[in-house]
C-alpha positions, 0 to 999 in steps of 0.5 A, spaced: 723 875 047 726 880 053 720 885 054 723 891 055 721 899 054 724 905 051 727 911 054 730 917 052 737 917 051 745 919 050 751 917 045 756 914 047 760 906 047 761 900 050 767 902 055 770 895 058 777 891 056 779 889 050 775 883 046 779 876 045 785 876 043 784 871 036 792 869 036 791 865 042 791 858 043 784 858 046 783 851 047 790 847 047 789 844 040 789 850 035 788 857 034 783 861 031 776 863 032 772 857 033 776 855 038 775 862 041 768 862 041 767 855 044 770 857 049 765 863 051 759 858 048 761 853 054 762 860 059 755 863 057 752 856 058 754 857 066 751 864 066 744 866 069 743 873 067 737 878 069 735 884 065 732 889 069 728 894 063 727 901 067 724 904 061 715 904 060 716 904 053 715 897 050 717 898 043 723 905 045 730 904 045 732 901 051 727 895 050 731 893 042 737 894 046 736 889 052 732 885 047 739 885 043 742 883 048 738 878 052 737 874 044 745 873 044 746 871 051 741 866 049 744 864 043 750 863 047 747 858 052 745 863 059 739 862 062 736 869 061 730 872 065 727 879 063 723 884 068 719 890 066 719 895 072 714 899 070 710 893 070 712 890 077 707 892 083 711 895 089 710 899 095 714 905 096 718 904 102 715 907 109 722 908 112 720 904 118 727 901 118 725 895 121 728 891 116 734 893 117 734 889 123 730 883 122 733 882 115 726 882 111 720 887 110 714 888 114 710 890 108 706 885 104 709 881 100 709 884 093 714 884 086 720 887 090 721 880 095 721 877 088 726 881 084 731 881 090 730 873 089 732 874 082 738 878 084 741 873 089 740 868 083 743 871 077 750 871 076 749 877 071 745 884 072 743 888 066 740 895 067 737 898 061 734 905 063 732 912 061 735 918 063 731 922 068 733 929 071 740 926 070 738 919 075 735 913 075 727 914 074 723 914 080 720 907 079 727 903 080 729 908 086 722 905 089 725 898 087 731 899 091 729 902 097 724 896 098 730 891 097 736 895 101 735 890 106 737 884 101 743 888 098 746 892 103 747 890 110 751 894 116 757 893 120 757 894 128 759 901 127 753 902 121 759 901 115 756 898 109 757 891 109 755 888 101 750 883 101 750 881 094 759 880 092 761 875 087 756 878 082 757 882 075 753 888 072 753 892 066 748 899 064 745 901 059 743 908 059 739 913 054 737 920 054 735 925 049 740 930 051 745 930 045 752 927 045 757 930 048 753 934 052 749 928 055 756 927 059 758 934 060 752 936 063 752 929 067 745 927 064 746 919 061 753 921 066 749 923 072 744 916 071 750 912 071 753 914 077 748 913 081 747 906 078 753 905 081 753 908 087 748 903 089 750 897 086 757 898 089 755 898 096 751 892 094 757 888 092 756 888 084 762 889 079 760 894 073 763 890 068 761 896 063 756 901 061 753 903 054 751 911 054 746 913 048 745 920 047 740 924 043 735 919 041 731 924 040 735 926 033 738 920 032 733 913 034 737 907 037 739 903 031 743 897 028 750 900 031 747 900 037 744 893 037 751 890 035 754 894 040 750 891 045 751 884 042 758 885 043 757 887 050 754 880 051 760 877 048 765 880 052 761 878 059 761 871 057 769 871 054 
């Protein structure tokens, strides 16, 4: 079971490419859903997925959405690791900049180094987070700050150099601001933009995003959980 938490969240949908074509001869022998499913399952068996639950609420909307995704991934044979960011022990970055030259953090080892190794291990990163002031929660920002030396390097002229290329990411963002104001006023959308910025410069390709607004008026329900399961099926397809 994935031990996630909750968020305060906006409404929205999955923004990715279309699903598998059911009429495609996917295995070379016959057409149909069975063949397509087998193809998806084989791919998931090779997939390593890291779920970062940023919400401090253990049984809230973010927790349930990530749980649905993790269960779907396991059912399709993926190797799954779940981390609750609020439970990690991570000291704040001191800004000494030593890591930029030496490629290591000089602070005593804590969960930041361990999560960085998980980022290097995974094929797919799923980040589930509430929206805090149109941005990511401070706990996640502190974690990213501590891992920057292993996520993004610098070229000779100081230009960013991604260190985690070849990996994909999926974002799940919730907030209490109702749809469409969560998007218009850059609440959940601001959180998505901030996460995309970090992940893009680290080398991740953001394959999709689920934004869910208005969670106070309408809590996360079965439709949202099915949306999450579909996202995993697309990642596996």
